[in-house]
C-alpha positions as CSV (number, residue, x, y, z in Angstrom):
1,X,-42.6,-27.1,23.8
2,X,-40.9,-24.1,22.1
3,X,-37.2,-23.7,22.5
4,X,-35.7,-20.5,23.8
5,X,-34.6,-18.0,21.2
6,X,-31.7,-16.9,23.5
7,X,-29.8,-20.1,22.6
8,X,-29.8,-19.4,18.9
9,X,-27.7,-16.2,18.6
10,X,-24.5,-17.9,19.8
11,X,-24.3,-20.6,17.2
12,X,-25.3,-18.1,14.5
13,X,-22.6,-15.7,15.8
14,X,-20.0,-18.4,15.7
15,X,-20.9,-19.4,12.1
16,X,-20.6,-15.7,11.0
17,X,-17.2,-15.5,12.7
18,X,-16.0,-18.6,11.0
19,X,-17.2,-17.6,7.6
20,X,-16.0,-14.1,8.1
21,X,-12.5,-15.4,8.8
22,X,-12.5,-17.3,5.5
23,X,-13.8,-14.4,3.4
24,X,-10.6,-12.2,3.0
25,X,-8.7,-15.0,1.3
26,X,-11.5,-15.8,-1.1
27,X,-12.2,-12.1,-1.9
28,X,-8.7,-11.0,-2.7
29,X,-8.7,-8.1,-5.1
30,X,-6.5,-8.2,-8.2
31,X,-3.5,-6.0,-7.7
32,X,-3.2,-6.9,-4.0
33,X,-0.9,-9.9,-4.0
34,X,-1.7,-10.7,-7.6
35,X,0.3,-9.0,-10.3
36,X,-1.7,-6.1,-11.7
37,X,-2.0,-5.6,-15.4
38,X,-0.2,-2.6,-16.8
39,X,-2.2,0.3,-18.3
40,X,-2.3,0.6,-22.1
41,X,-0.9,3.8,-23.6
42,X,-3.8,5.3,-25.6
43,X,-2.0,8.5,-26.8
44,X,-3.4,9.5,-30.1
45,X,-6.8,7.8,-29.5
46,X,-7.2,9.8,-26.3
47,X,-6.4,13.0,-28.1
48,X,-8.9,12.3,-30.8
49,X,-11.6,11.6,-28.3
50,X,-10.8,14.8,-26.5
51,X,-11.0,16.8,-29.8
52,X,-14.4,15.2,-30.7
53,X,-15.9,15.8,-27.2
54,X,-14.7,19.4,-27.2
55,X,-16.2,20.0,-30.6
56,X,-19.5,18.5,-29.4
57,X,-19.7,20.2,-25.9
58,X,-17.6,23.3,-26.4
59,X,-14.3,24.7,-25.3
60,X,-15.7,25.6,-21.8
61,X,-15.8,21.9,-21.0
62,X,-12.3,21.1,-22.1
63,X,-10.8,20.8,-18.6
64,X,-13.5,18.3,-17.5
65,X,-13.1,16.4,-20.8
66,X,-9.3,16.2,-20.5
67,X,-9.6,15.1,-16.8
68,X,-12.1,12.4,-17.6
69,X,-10.1,11.1,-20.6
70,X,-7.0,10.9,-18.4
71,X,-8.9,9.0,-15.7
72,X,-10.2,6.5,-18.3
73,X,-6.7,6.1,-19.7
74,X,-5.3,5.4,-16.2
75,X,-7.8,2.6,-15.7
76,X,-7.7,1.2,-19.2
77,X,-6.1,-2.3,-19.5
78,X,-5.4,-4.5,-22.5
79,X,-8.4,-6.6,-21.6
80,X,-10.6,-3.6,-22.2
81,X,-9.5,-3.4,-25.8
82,X,-7.0,-1.6,-27.9
83,X,-6.8,2.1,-28.8
84,X,-9.5,1.7,-31.4
85,X,-11.9,0.4,-28.8
86,X,-11.2,3.4,-26.6
């Protein structure tokens, strides 16, 4: 005799609630509660990359190149490599 499918959603729902309650603790992002790694100052390396990209793509793209280089620098951490890796 087949069992009713109406009785299955409740246990499944309870399992999802229990697992969902445990998820935030196991999925903590670095930087929230954990000490975030400080950005690396790239200075001269960033300037060199900007010069090379402007030479390749033209002066009309300078603003976009500088904005992108600044964004990369803001996210760059020592684990990503040193200025030479940049």
